[in-house]
Short mmCIF file of the C-alpha atoms (twelve columns), coordinates in Angstrom:
data_MODEL
# 
_entry.id   MODEL 
# 
loop_
_atom_site.group_PDB 
_atom_site.id 
_atom_site.type_symbol 
_atom_site.label_atom_id 
_atom_site.label_alt_id 
_atom_site.label_comp_id 
_atom_site.label_asym_id 
_atom_site.label_seq_id 
_atom_site.Cartn_x 
_atom_site.Cartn_y 
_atom_site.Cartn_z 
_atom_site.pdbx_PDB_model_num 
ATOM 1   C CA . MET A 1   67.311 100.148 43.485 1 
ATOM 2   C CA . ASN A 2   63.653 100.966 43.959 1 
ATOM 3   C CA . ARG A 3   63.134 104.699 43.710 1 
ATOM 4   C CA . VAL A 4   60.101 106.218 45.577 1 
ATOM 5   C CA . VAL A 5   58.475 109.510 44.567 1 
ATOM 6   C CA . LEU A 6   55.731 111.415 46.204 1 
ATOM 7   C CA . VAL A 7   53.984 113.521 43.739 1 
ATOM 8   C CA . VAL A 8   51.918 116.540 45.377 1 
ATOM 9   C CA . ASP A 9   49.623 118.345 42.979 1 
ATOM 10  C CA . ASP A 10  45.996 119.601 43.438 1 
ATOM 11  C CA . GLU A 11  45.322 118.775 39.679 1 
ATOM 12  C CA . PRO A 12  44.126 115.099 39.421 1 
ATOM 13  C CA . GLY A 13  44.998 115.092 35.757 1 
ATOM 14  C CA . MET A 14  48.538 116.000 36.454 1 
ATOM 15  C CA . VAL A 15  48.858 113.491 39.391 1 
ATOM 16  C CA . ALA A 16  47.457 110.812 37.077 1 
ATOM 17  C CA . VAL A 17  49.820 111.506 34.103 1 
ATOM 18  C CA . LEU A 18  52.979 111.761 36.266 1 
ATOM 19  C CA . SER A 19  52.032 108.625 38.229 1 
ATOM 20  C CA . ARG A 20  51.579 106.587 35.029 1 
ATOM 21  C CA . LEU A 21  54.771 107.967 33.371 1 
ATOM 22  C CA . LEU A 22  56.976 107.729 36.379 1 
ATOM 23  C CA . ALA A 23  55.679 104.074 37.162 1 
ATOM 24  C CA . ASP A 24  56.419 103.197 33.591 1 
ATOM 25  C CA . GLU A 25  59.957 104.326 34.369 1 
ATOM 26  C CA . GLY A 26  60.293 102.024 37.320 1 
ATOM 27  C CA . TRP A 27  59.512 104.538 40.085 1 
ATOM 28  C CA . THR A 28  57.209 103.615 42.958 1 
ATOM 29  C CA . VAL A 29  54.727 106.506 43.140 1 
ATOM 30  C CA . HIS A 30  52.588 107.857 45.968 1 
ATOM 31  C CA . SER A 31  50.442 110.853 45.505 1 
ATOM 32  C CA . ALA A 32  48.829 113.646 47.550 1 
ATOM 33  C CA . HIS A 33  46.582 116.483 46.539 1 
ATOM 34  C CA . ASP A 34  47.816 119.166 48.860 1 
ATOM 35  C CA . GLY A 35  50.718 119.740 51.240 1 
ATOM 36  C CA . ALA A 36  48.814 118.631 54.296 1 
ATOM 37  C CA . GLU A 37  47.955 115.257 52.827 1 
ATOM 38  C CA . ALA A 38  51.491 114.930 51.742 1 
ATOM 39  C CA . LEU A 39  52.849 115.587 55.141 1 
ATOM 40  C CA . LEU A 40  50.800 112.636 56.449 1 
ATOM 41  C CA . LEU A 41  52.222 110.376 53.751 1 
ATOM 42  C CA . VAL A 42  55.927 111.351 54.096 1 
ATOM 43  C CA . GLY A 43  56.529 108.906 56.982 1 
ATOM 44  C CA . ARG A 44  54.504 106.039 55.545 1 
ATOM 45  C CA . SER A 45  55.828 106.209 51.838 1 
ATOM 46  C CA . ALA A 46  59.393 107.098 52.730 1 
ATOM 47  C CA . PRO A 47  60.012 108.838 49.413 1 
ATOM 48  C CA . HIS A 48  63.454 109.355 47.923 1 
ATOM 49  C CA . VAL A 49  62.190 112.642 46.359 1 
ATOM 50  C CA . ILE A 50  59.061 114.659 46.423 1 
ATOM 51  C CA . LEU A 51  57.653 116.500 43.473 1 
ATOM 52  C CA . ALA A 52  55.446 119.226 44.678 1 
ATOM 53  C CA . ASP A 53  53.375 122.005 42.995 1 
ATOM 54  C CA . TYR A 54  53.820 125.514 44.328 1 
ATOM 55  C CA . ILE A 55  50.206 126.667 43.920 1 
ATOM 56  C CA . MET A 56  47.732 124.423 46.009 1 
ATOM 57  C CA . PRO A 57  44.791 124.753 48.358 1 
ATOM 58  C CA . ILE A 58  44.839 123.959 52.075 1 
ATOM 59  C CA . MET A 59  48.796 123.939 52.214 1 
ATOM 60  C CA . ASP A 60  50.604 125.416 49.334 1 
ATOM 61  C CA . GLY A 61  54.063 124.383 48.244 1 
ATOM 62  C CA . ALA A 62  55.915 126.979 50.269 1 
ATOM 63  C CA . ASP A 63  54.105 126.097 53.561 1 
ATOM 64  C CA . PHE A 64  54.601 122.421 52.754 1 
ATOM 65  C CA . VAL A 65  58.357 122.624 52.302 1 
ATOM 66  C CA . GLN A 66  58.629 124.727 55.494 1 
ATOM 67  C CA . ALA A 67  56.602 122.129 57.437 1 
ATOM 68  C CA . LEU A 68  58.640 119.275 55.882 1 
ATOM 69  C CA . ARG A 69  61.894 120.737 56.890 1 
ATOM 70  C CA . ARG A 70  60.696 120.897 60.531 1 
ATOM 71  C CA . ASP A 71  59.955 117.271 60.523 1 
ATOM 72  C CA . PRO A 72  62.962 114.892 61.114 1 
ATOM 73  C CA . ALA A 73  61.417 112.381 58.739 1 
ATOM 74  C CA . GLY A 74  61.288 114.914 55.920 1 
ATOM 75  C CA . ARG A 75  64.198 117.074 56.681 1 
ATOM 76  C CA . ALA A 76  66.680 115.438 54.228 1 
ATOM 77  C CA . ILE A 77  64.140 114.438 51.461 1 
ATOM 78  C CA . PRO A 78  64.961 116.543 48.332 1 
ATOM 79  C CA . VAL A 79  61.899 118.427 46.971 1 
ATOM 80  C CA . VAL A 80  61.527 119.221 43.374 1 
ATOM 81  C CA . MET A 81  59.187 122.281 42.967 1 
ATOM 82  C CA . MET A 82  57.171 122.677 39.945 1 
ATOM 83  C CA . SER A 83  54.985 125.637 38.881 1 
ATOM 84  C CA . GLY A 84  53.806 127.571 35.860 1 
ATOM 85  C CA . LEU A 85  55.267 130.760 37.564 1 
ATOM 86  C CA . PRO A 86  58.928 131.688 37.011 1 
ATOM 87  C CA . GLU A 87  61.231 130.289 39.655 1 
ATOM 88  C CA . SER A 88  62.186 133.823 40.632 1 
ATOM 89  C CA . MET A 89  58.633 134.205 42.022 1 
ATOM 90  C CA . VAL A 90  58.661 130.912 43.727 1 
ATOM 91  C CA . LYS A 91  62.091 131.544 45.398 1 
ATOM 92  C CA . ARG A 92  60.571 134.536 47.098 1 
ATOM 93  C CA . LYS A 93  58.575 132.236 49.250 1 
ATOM 94  C CA . VAL A 94  60.164 128.783 49.171 1 
ATOM 95  C CA . ARG A 95  63.517 127.898 50.531 1 
ATOM 96  C CA . HIS A 96  65.300 124.539 50.844 1 
ATOM 97  C CA . TYR A 97  64.257 122.903 47.656 1 
ATOM 98  C CA . ALA A 98  66.609 120.929 45.458 1 
ATOM 99  C CA . ALA A 99  65.328 121.650 42.078 1 
ATOM 100 C CA . PHE A 100 62.721 123.485 39.995 1 
ATOM 101 C CA . VAL A 101 60.815 122.630 36.859 1 
ATOM 102 C CA . ARG A 102 58.610 125.093 34.989 1 
ATOM 103 C CA . LYS A 103 55.206 123.783 33.835 1 
ATOM 104 C CA . PRO A 104 54.667 122.852 31.202 1 
ATOM 105 C CA . PHE A 105 57.737 120.680 31.166 1 
ATOM 106 C CA . ALA A 106 59.067 118.021 28.979 1 
ATOM 107 C CA . PHE A 107 59.029 114.605 30.726 1 
ATOM 108 C CA . ASP A 108 62.531 113.621 29.927 1 
ATOM 109 C CA . GLU A 109 63.560 117.044 31.670 1 
ATOM 110 C CA . LEU A 110 61.732 115.974 34.747 1 
ATOM 111 C CA . LEU A 111 63.278 112.525 34.849 1 
ATOM 112 C CA . ARG A 112 66.676 113.956 34.537 1 
ATOM 113 C CA . THR A 113 66.066 116.340 37.341 1 
ATOM 114 C CA . LEU A 114 64.597 113.597 39.581 1 
ATOM 115 C CA . THR A 115 67.659 111.376 38.840 1 
ATOM 116 C CA . ARG A 116 70.047 114.236 39.702 1 
ATOM 117 C CA . VAL A 117 68.523 115.139 42.961 1 
ATOM 118 C CA . THR A 118 68.227 111.530 44.156 1 
ATOM 119 C CA . SER A 119 71.740 110.692 43.221 1 
ATOM 120 C CA . HIS A 120 72.937 113.561 45.536 1 
ATOM 121 C CA . ALA A 121 70.536 112.765 48.425 1 
ATOM 122 C CA . LYS A 122 71.731 111.661 51.757 1 
ATOM 123 C CA . ARG A 123 69.699 108.546 52.433 1 
# 
């Protein structure tokens, strides 16, 4: 099965590294640099999972997830939130995400998380 991930992060280096590593693991990777750009890509890229940073300009992770859940095309896509902040702080503003990874994270931990949330997704 071809797995598709949308990586949303305002740090170009993070997007580049994640894109390369995930592609090497067989994922088809699409990327956006903020939540607004990601919303435009959801319909076109049809991701199985979205990996989104919490702190971003223009539209942060909290606003992105809220907008995604209002969109029928994005309602069922699992979102893995990532942040250098503790999850307890992220949970205050973000609801309806499938998993959380704290930056910096080990890549194998991220892969396990993506595999877990996509295996439970309804698609």
